N, C-alpha and C positions, 0 to 999 in steps of 0.2 A: 041903513047899510052898515054892515060890520066892517071894522077896520082890520086889515090883515096884519098879523104879527110877523116880524121878520123871522126868517128861517135860521135857526142856529145850526151851524155846521159842526159835525162831530170831529173834524180834523182840519187844522189850518193849512193854508196853501204851502207854507214853508215845510210843515211836517209831511204833507203829501209828497212833496218833491223829495224829501229825505227818504220816505218809504220806497219810492220808485228807485232811488239810488241804491238802497240796500238790496232790493230785489234783483236789480241788474248786476250787482257786484258779486253775488254768490253763485256757485255752480251746484252745490249740494248743501241743503240745510233748510232752515225755517226762518220766517219773519213772523213775529207774533205781535198783535195789537192788544194792549191792555186798556179796557174801556171802563170808565166809572161815570155814572149819571149821564150816559149817552154821549160822553166826550172821550176821545182818545187821550190818555194821560201818559202812556209809555209805549215805546216801540222796542222790541227785543229782536236781535239778530243772532242766530246760532248757525255757524258754518261748520260743515263736516268735510274732512279731507280723506280721500281714498289712498291707502298705502300700498299701491301696486307699482 
C-alpha cells in the first residue's frame, strides 16, 4: 500500500486571510497573486479612485 504524501498548500492560512482583507478593502482595482514553484510568494494590491 502506498503512503500518501501530505498535500502542500500554495498559500498559508495567514496570507489567505490577508488576501480576503485586501479584496474586501478596495472598491475599484486589482489584487494579484505572484506564484513561484506552485507557492504564492507575493500579493499585490492596486486600488483605483474615481475622480468625480
